[in-house]
N, C-alpha and C positions, 0 to 999 in steps of 0.2 A: 542683064540676062533675060531672054524672052520667057514669057509665062509657059508657052508650050515646052520649051527646053527643060524648065524646072519640073513641070509634070511628068516628062518623059523620065528624067533622073529618079524622080520620087516613085514612078511605077516600077522601074527596072531595080531599084534598091529594095522596094517592098517585096517584089516577087523573090528576089535572092534571099532576104531574110525569112520570109514565109516558108520557102523551099527548105532552108537549112533548119528552121524550126521543126517542119514537117518530118525531115530525115531523122532529126534527133529524137522526136517523139517516137516515130516507127521503130528506131533502134532500141530505145528504152522498153517499147511494147513487146518487141521480139525477145529481149533479154528476160523480161518478166514471164513471158509465156514459157521460154526454155527452162527457167529456174523452176516454175511451177510444175512442168512436166518431170523434171528430175527430182524434185521433192516427192511427187506422187510415185515415181519409180522407186525411190528409196524407201518410202513407207511400205509400199506393197512387197518389196523384197524382205523388209524387216518382219511383216506380217507372215509371210511365207515361212520364214525360218522359225518364228514363234509357233505357227501351226505344226510344222515338222517336228520341232522339240516336243510339243504335247503329244503327238502320235507316238514318239519313242518312249515317252514316259509312260503312256498307257500300255504299250507292248511290253515294257520293263515290268509293269505292275502285274500283267496277266501271267507273265513268265514266273515272277516270284511266287504268285499264288498257286501256279501249277507245281512248282517245286515243292512247296510247302505241302501241298496235297499228296505228293509221291512219297514224302518222308512219313507223313501220318499213316498212308496206306501200308508201307513196308514194315512199319513198326507194329501195326495191328496184326498182320499176316504172321509175323514172327511169333507174337505173343500167343495167337491161336493155334498155330501148328506145332509148338514145341511139346516134346515128350516129357512126362514127369521124371522118367529115369535118365534124362539127357545128361546129367552129371555123371552118373554111374557109367553110362555107355562110353562117354568120353574118357573116363578114368580107366576102364577096362582097355579100351583101344589103346590108349597111351602106354599101359602097362605091358600089353602083349607086344607092342612094338619094340619097347625097351628090351624085353625078354628075347625076342627073335635076333635083334642086333647083338645082344650080349652072347647068345649061343654062337652066333656066327663067329665072333672074334675069339670065343673060347676054343673053338674047333681048330682054329688055324692061328695061334698065337705068334708063332715064329716064322710065318710065312708071309712076307711083305708082297703085295700086289706088284705085278710086273708094270714096267713103263708103258708098254704098248697097250696093255688093258686100261690103264689110267687115262691114256690119251683118248681111247675110243669111248669111255664113259663120259669124259668132259664134252666132247663133239656132240654125243647123243643127247646129253643133258641140254646143251645150248639150243639145239635144234627144236627140242620139246619145248623149251621155254619160249622160243620164238613163235612157234605154232600156237601155243597157249595164248601169248599176247596178241597175236594176230586174230585169233578167234574171239578173244575178248573185245577188241577194237571194233571187229565186225558186228558183234552183238550190241555194243554201245552205240555204233552208228545207226543201226537198225531201230534201236530203242528211241535215240534222239530224233530220228526222222518221225517216227509214230508221234513222239511228244510234241515236235513242232507242228506236225499236221493237225494234232488236236488244239494247239495253242492258236494256230492261225484260223482254224475253223471258229474257235470261240471268239477271236478278234473281229472275224467278218460278221458273225450273227449276234453276238450277245451286245457289244457296246451300243449299237444304234437303237437298242431297245430301252436304254437308260435315259433318264433325264439329263440335259446337258450340265446342270449343277452338280450331278453326282459323278460326272466324268472329268471335270477339270478343278484344280485348286486356284481360287481366284488371286490369292497372294502369289502364287508361283506365276501365274499368267501376268500380273503386274510387274513382277520381277523380270521375267523374260522380255516384256515389251521394252521397259526401261533400258535394260542391258543391250538389247539390239539397237535402240534408238541412239543411245550415247555411242556405241561403237561404230555407228554410221554418221557421226557428226550431228545428230539432231537432239541436242540437249535443250529442248524446250518444252514447256508444259503440254500435257495432252490429257485428253478425256476418252476413256474406253467404255464400251458396252458390249454385253453378250446378248444376242437375240436368239430365242429358241426357234424350232422348226415352225411354230404357230405364228411367229411374228411378234411374240411378247418379249419385252425386255426383261431378262432374268436379272442383270446387274448392270448398273451405270455408275461411273466414279464421279460424274458432275452433271451439270446442266447443259444441254446443247439446244440452241434456239432452232426453230423451225426454218428461219431465214438461213442458217448456216448448213442445213442439210446436204447442200450441194458440195460442201467442202469435206464431207465425212469420207474417209476410206473404209472400204469394206472387204473382208476376206472370209472364205468359207472355212469354218471349223470341222476338222476331220473330213476332208473331201472324198474319202473313199466310201463314206456312208451313201445309201441311196439317195438320190436327189430330193425325194419326197421328205426326207429326215434331215436335211441339211440344217445345221446352225451356223450363226455368223458372228463374226467378231468385227466390231466397228471402232474406229479411232477418229478423234477430232482434235485439231490443234488450234486453240484459241488465238495464238500469236503468230499463226503461219503467214498472214499478210505482212506483217511487220519484219518477220524474219526473212521473207523473200525481198521485200523492198530494201532492206539492209544490204543486200548483195549488189543493188545498183545505185547505192548513195553517191558513188563517185560521179554518176552521170548527172545527177540533179543540179550541182553548181553550174555546169556548162549550159544547161537548158535555161536557168535562171539568168545567167549573163547574156544569152542570146535574147531573151525577153527584154531585159534591161536595154540592150543595144536597139532592139526594135522600138522600144518606147522613146528612147533618146532620138532615134532617127525620125520618128513621127513628129515629136516636139520640135525638132530642128526644122523640118519642112513646113510646120505651122509657122514658126518664127520667121522663115525665109519669105512665106506668103504675106505675113503680116507686115514685114518690113517693106516688101515690094508695094503693098497697098499704101503704106504710109509715104513711101517715096512718091508714088503716083499722086497722092493727096497733097503732099508738099509741092509738087510741080504745079497742080492746079491752083494751089493757094498762091504761088508766086505769081503765076499769070494773072490770077484775079486781082492780087495786091497791086501789081504793076499798073492794071487797068484802072483801079480804084484810085491810085495815087496820081496817075497821069491826068485825071480829070480836073481836081483842084489846082494842080500846078499849072495846067494849061490855062485855066480860068484866071488865076493871079497873074500869070505872065501877060495875058491879053490885056487885063485892067490895068497892069503897070504901064504897058505901052500906050494905053489910051490916056493915061495921066500925063504922058509927055506931051499930048496935043494941047497947045495953048488955048484953043477955043473951049475945051472942056473945062480948064481951070477957071474960065470966066463964068461958067455957069454953075452956081452953088449946088443946085438940085442935082444935076449930072454928077458933079463931083462928090456929093454926099452919096448918090446912089453906087457910084464905083467903089467908093472907100467901104461902104456896107457890103459889097460882094466880096472885096478883098478880105475883110473881116471874117465873113461867113466861111469863105473857102479856107482861110487859114485855120479856124476853129475845126472845120471838117478835116482838114490835113493833120492837125494835131490829135484829133479823135482816131483817125486811122493809124497814126503812128502809135498812139497808146495801145491800140489792139494788137499791133504786131508785137509791142513790147511785152503784152501779157503772155506771149508764148514761153518766156523765160520761166514762168511759174511752173510750166510742166516739165522743165528740165531739172527741177530741184524737188527733193522730197518734201520740204516744207517751204512755204512762202514766207517772206519776211514781213510779218504782221504786226501793227501796233494796236494791241487789244486794249479796249476800255469798256466801261459800263454804258451801255446804250439802251434808251427806251425805244422798243421797237414800234410801238403805237405812233409815238411822235415823228419817228423817222419815216415811217410809211406815209403818214398824213402829209408831211413837207414834200416827199417826192410826188405823191399824188397831185398835190396842188401845183407843183411845177409842170407835171406832165399833162395837166388837164387842158392846157391851150393846145398841145399838139394833138390829143385825141378829138377836141372840139373842131380842129382844122379839118378833119375827115367827117364831120358830121356825126361823131360819136359822144358817148358819155362815159364817165368814170364813176363807179360806185364804191365808196370805202365803208367797210363795216368792221370796226375794231371792238370785238367782243371779249378779247383777253383781258382779264382783270389783272393778271401779272404779266408784264411785258419786258422785264429787265433782262437783257441778254449781254454777253461779254464777247464783243466782236471788234473788228477794225472797221470803223465808220465809212471810210473811203471805199473799201472794197465791198462791204455790204451794201452800200449806196449803189455801186456798180452792178451788183447781182440784181437788185430790184429793177434798176433801170433797164437791164438787158432784158429781163422777163416781159416788162411792159412794152419795150421797143419791139420785141418779136410780135406782140399782140397787134402792133399797128402795122408791122410789115407784112404780116401773113393775114391780114383781114380779108373779108369778102367784099369786093366793090358794090356788089348789089345789095348788100345787107348793112345797116348802120352798125358801127362798131360799139360794142358794149364791153367794157373792161371793169373787172371786179377785183377789188383787194380786201382780203379779210384776215382777222387774226382771231385765235381762240386759244384756250388752255386744254391740254388733254394729257392725262398721265404724267403730271409734273413737267411738261414741256410746252413750248410755244410753238404753235401751228400757224403758218402763214400760207396763204392761198391767193395765187394770182390766176385768175380765169377770164378767158375771152370767148367770144362766139365767132371766131374766125374760121379759116379754111380746114383746121384740124389736121391730124397726122394719122396715117395708116397704122394699124397695130404692128406690122412687121417691122416699123421704123422706130417705134417707141423706145426700144432698148438701145438704139444706135444714136439717138440724137444727142447724147452727152458725150459722143466719142470726138476726138479732135478731127478737124477738117471735114467731118461728116455734114452733108447738107441733104435735106429730104429732096429727092428727085422731083423735078417739075416738068419733065418732058423737054420740049423745044422752048418754053416759056423761061425767060431770064429777067424777070421784071424785078426781083428782089436781089440787092446786092449784100455781100457778105463774105467772110473768110471760113465759116464753119468752126469758129472758136468760141463764140458767145456762150452757149450751153455747157461747153466743156470747161470754160472758165468758171461758170456759176457752180457747177458741181465741185470743182477743185476748191473753191473758196468755202463753200457750205461745209465740205468735209473737214477743212482745216479749223472750222469752228465747232468740230465734234458733232456735227448735224448731218442730215440726210435729205435728199430731194428725189421726188419721183414725179412721173407725168402720166396723166390720164387724158385720153383723147379719142375722138371718133372723126372719121373723114366728114368734113362739111358740118361739123356740129361743135366746133370750138376745142380749146385745149385748156387744161387745169394743171399747174405746177403746184405741188404741196411740198413746203419746206418744214422740217422739224428741227427745232434748236433747244438745247438744254437752257433752262432758266438759271440765273445766277445762284438762287438760293439752293438749287440742286446740284 
């Protein structure tokens, strides 16, 4: 698949995921906003109902007080206007009435009233009684109107002159609030406060932070008072946000799943690009390897054909030279095959190593002595400084020898032709570990490539110059082996100022 096609698919999928995630976030945001508005509307409705109940309580209180005043007033008037001879007058009136009725019946004892006369008396009495009740009703209606006028006048003028703490019962207020909130489904903790007309807090049931002032619901207590004398009821819900978020909990898993899918998609795209890069590197490696193997094979083939010539066999010097060429190219071919076989190490989690105790100082001295001729061939010199007093390490001798050989061989490959090669190998002890340093004064590496030099198939770009042969496996192999020895390796370099490789390995005693 072409790289441009992969990028196109990645962009389309990323746009789709981001769009879906954006819609989900917008949906959740809209729901939260709507829930918040509904919450505030419900609270304001509850506060309005509580304020209305407080107004009714105040009106009922004034009505009760007025009735008590009327009773006291009537009792006092009766006591002041009563005559001392009231009992006697009542007794004389009752006796006189009894006498008149008795005389009437004695005058006509045997004359019963006629039916028509009785009927007229009943009708007349009924009408008089109705008129009497109607008159009493009108009188009471007039009295009640006057009383209500007086009560309403008192409610309009008197309460606003009183302090708010004298007008409401805080326990009742808390009870009314709790009852309204529970009835409307807001069974959550709340803090309420009463603020007087001067802006001072008269009562507060808890602490409200200044940062939470925006979430406080406010309502006017007794809104019929003059605006200059308004008092306020404020309510704050500490768990309001969690209460609202609980209403959209079902949305959260979908958003999380979308994010997980987006991350998975990004990781998949990253893997695809990495695999494509590795595939390109492998193709370059195969082409490079084919070219590298072709050269010694062609040389050996040519030398073998020359040996068939009888004239060459008669010349010992020529025969010896051709035999040496075949031997050298065979070694070179074996070395290239060994390099290719090293790739199998990267396909396994752990290389098959034959670990044993090795003295690093002795091993480095032997390798440097063997490598000395190759360095001097290019007019250079090798400097060995073995300062480590404790140099016993537990490694595979063959693989560790290859590690040191690869590092020294890179110093020779990437030397500067105009500067004599100087190769330095040092050891020292530090924090209970053995530190091995391989340093040269070669071409160096740019800083942006330092972290990549240990990757498989990676080779530092050299433009159109291809004077250094290789597969890009040497340093990757070095890091793999060192890590299998429970060690670490890092590189320090500056362009045109040499490179230093620092290996850290645990000592046997630690």
